[in-house]
N, C-alpha and C positions, 0 to 999 in steps of 0.2 A: 504494499498501499504506501502512495507519494506520501511522505510526512508532509508536506505542506497543503495535500488536500486536506489528510485526519487531522491538520491540524485549525483548520479554516471550517471543515464540519464540526468541532469541537468548541471555537469559538463561537460559532453561530449558536451549535445547540444552548447556551448554557445555561440561556432563562428560562430552558425549562424546569418545571417543579422536579426537588428530589428531596423526598426523603429518607431518612435513616435512620434505625437507632445503635446505637453505639455499644459493638458487642462484648467490652467491658470497659470498667470494673462492672460485674452483677450483683453482688452482693445482696443490697438489696431490695434487688431489679431494675432496670433501666432505669439511670439516675434524667434522661432527656433523647427529645425527637430534634431533628434539625428539621428547619422546615420552611419553609416560602414567608417573610414578613411581610405584609402593606410597605414600599416606601423604603422599602431595610434590603431587600433583598435576601440572603437565607439567617438563620437565629437560631439558637438556642433554645428552647421552653423545654419545662421542666415539667415530666413525668405524673412525679409525686412531689411528697414535701421533702425538698432536702436540709439535710443538721448542715453549720457551721464546722469545717470544718473535716466535712466529707469526701471524700477521695472521687473524683468526678472522670476523670479523664489520665491515661497511660499511656505516653505515643513514642514511640522508634518515632524518627525525623523522616522523611520521604526522602527528603533533598537536603546535606547537609556539607556547608564551604567554609573556607578559612575566612576570616575577617582581611585579610592580606590574600589578593591574590594577582598575577604580573599575565593574566590574558585579558582579550576581554569578555568583561562582565554576558553580554548576552550570548557567546558562543558556550562560554563555560555552561551557562545555567541549562541553556538549549541543547547541549551535551550531555548534561546529566536525566533531561527530559528522553531525549529517547535514549535511553540506558532504560526503562523504568517497563513495567509493566504494562499491557492493555490495561487494565484495570486503573492501574497507579497512573494512568494516563490522563484516565479519564476524569481522575478521583482532582488534579492538578488541575485541568482546564477548566474542571468547572468551579474551582474556588476565581470571587472577584478580583479585578484589578486597577488599579488608580495610573491618568497621566499618561495614556498611551494615546499616540497621535493619531490624528484621524486618518481618512485618505490613505492607510497604507497598502501597496499592493500587495499580494499571496506572496510574495521572497519576503519583504521587509514584515509583513507580518509575523509569519514561520519564527524571524530571528527578537523581535522585538515584544511579544506578546509572551512567553515563556519569566522574558526578564522582569517584567510588568506585575508580574501575576509574581513571582516570588518577591521582589521588592512588597510588596502588595504588605502580601502575608507573610510574610520570613521576620522571625524574631531571636532575641539572642540565648546562646546555648554552646555555653562556656567561648571558649578564646574562639569557635566560630559562632554563625547562621544560621538556623533551619528554619525549613519548612515543613507542619506540622498540619494534613488536610484538618484531622477535626478540632485542634485546635482552634482554628484557625476561622470557623466558623464562632465564634465565640464575636460577640458587637461589642462596640464601644462604652461605655458611659463614664464619667468626670465626675471626680471627689467621691461624695454618699451612694453615686447613682451604681456604681461598682457592686457585685455582690459575689463573684470568682477570681483567683488570681492564678500564675502559673508560675510553675521556677522550674527551671533546667539541672538535672542532677550529672555530673559530668563519669562518675562512676560508673554510674548503671545505664548512661547513654539513651535517657526517656526526660524527657518532658514530662511534668503531674499536673493537674490542675485540682485546689484544692476549694471550695464553696468558703469565701470569708463571713457570711451570716445563714443566718436561714431561710430559708428559700419555701415560698408557696406555692405548691403546684398548677402550672398555667402560666405563672410567671417565667420571663424573659434572664437568661445565662448572658450576665457581661461583665468584662474586664476593663480593663484599663492598657492602652495600647503604649501613653507614659507616663510621665510624672504630673498630674492632675495639678501640682501646688501651684495652680498660677490664674490669672480672673478669667472673666469668660470669653474676652475677647481674642487673649492670646491663645485659647485652648482652642477657639473657634480656627483662629487661622491659620494654626500648625494643623489643623485638621482639616481643612480647606484643601491645606498645602498640600500635605502630605498625602493623603486616603482619601479626595477630593468627596467630602460630605458633610453637609451644613449639623452640628451637633445637636439633636432634639432632646438628649437625655434628664431627667429631671432633676436635674443639677444647670444645667443651660437653658431651660423651661421654667427656672424660679424668678417671679413675680421679681423684677427694675429693684425696690428694695432688700427685699430679701438676698438676689442675686449680689444683693453688691453688699454685704455684707459675710456673702459666704465668697466672695475676692478676700474681702479684706483679710478674712479668716487662715483659707490658703495663703495669700499674699505671707501673714505671718510666720504659717507653718514650716514654708520654705527658707526665710529668713532665721530665720529661729534653727533652722539644720544646719546652714552654712555658717554659723555662731558656733554650733557644739561641735563640730567639726576641725577648730582654731583649737582644742585642748588638747590637743595633739601637740599641737605649737608650745604651750604654754600659757598661752593668754591667757587665758579661763583657770583659774583651781578648781578642783575635782565637784567643789558646794555650787560653786557658780554651771557647771556642767550637769548639777544631779538637778540643778532648777528647771536650765534649760528643761529637760526631758518631759520633768513636772508640768511642764510649759505648754510644750508640744501636747504631750499626753490629753491635758484638758481641752486644749482648742482643738485637737480632733475628735475627742468627743463632743463637745457642741457641735461639732462641721458633721457628725457622723461618719468622717475619714476613718478609720480604721485599721488600714494596711499599711504592713513593716510594723506592724507593731512589738514583733518576737525580736528584729534588732534593735530597735532604740531598746529595749526593753534591756538588751543585751549589751548594748553602749553601757549602760548603766551598771551594771553588775560588773564591766571590765572596769569603769569611774572605780567603782569601789574599791576592790583587788587591787588595785594602782597603787589606792589609801591605804590598803591593810585591812578593809572596814568589814569581816568576816561576814558579821551577824547581814549586812547590805546585799553583798555579792547572792548570799544565801536570796534575801527579800527579791531582788530581780534578777536575778536565775530561777526560780521559779517561776514570775511573771513573763518571762523569755519563755520560758520552755512551754507556758501555758498556750500563748500567742502562736509560737514556733510551731506548737503541733494545730493551731485552724490553719494557716499560712501556708507554712510547705508540708507539713505532717510531719503525726508523731515519732517517721524514723528517719526524718530531713538530718544534714548533718547539727545543724544548728541544733537542735534538740537534744540531736545526741552530747552535745558540746555541755552541752547545760545541765543535763543527768552530772555528768560528771563534775563540770565547777558546783554543782548543789551539795552531793557527795563529799568533794576536797575542798572546800571555798579558802581555808590556810594556804594549802598549797598555790592554790589559784591567783594569789596576792602579788608572784612571781610573773605569771600569763599574765595582768592586770597590766604589771610596769614594761614588760616586751612588746606590749599591746595596743601604747598610747595613739600610736600615727589611725589605726583600724574606726579607732570613734568619728561617728559625722555622717551624713548623706549617702543609703546605702546606693 
């Protein structure tokens, strides 16, 4: 079969309704289904009530490439797509894309469409960038709108998605495509430029007064994270660093932004360890374990690290002193 004809036929067939129920994990039955959503393309809808911390997706990359390449990106991605099985090719070309030039010839479409799909859907995977067709069906939500998070597990070579909040049957599963600690205008500008859509999540469609209050909270959170990152440079002391963590936590609660709390509490444990406060190490370590288990999984590296820290807090005062540069924005 001519690859150009195949790509063109799959490209034009992309708008046909496609729904599927993921095959794993299924401990409590399938958690979601992929459906066509009016005005949004395809998205994930909860098939049942989902508990915070539940594992929703565990997926190997369909395509994985290094962040540093010395060849034409379009030729590289096209070559990798051509190695896929027919089923994988169909899965790939059924994904959305943004910023593809209009009026391309069949030959130009063959070369440029795979790269456009990859750039629109790929996410960081350790030192690489990967495309995960199931995870790619998660639509975007800003700030308190998103209810699931994804993370890469280098040792296992898989991407996992966990529920950040309780999700009711029939609700859409959403994730954040980027750090949304920005104003509504900044977020919408980035999403339009990168993904070619105007965000209409529940955060971005707040009334103007509420949106302005949300913008202020998110902007302050971003600045506080930057300030916290200076602790490793000795510009603030441990007490100031803990106050910053507590303030970020409080503002996040007001905003409904609870992502990254496992890492944030772990940072506080690290600060306490560097100042030989074993009791605070345990307190923050337990909080970090709780939230890392929700967002990254109880079997994640961060969760396991916190278990060790909780068991041996005094031993880990040296850990804190060696790791001062690790604190700050995730």
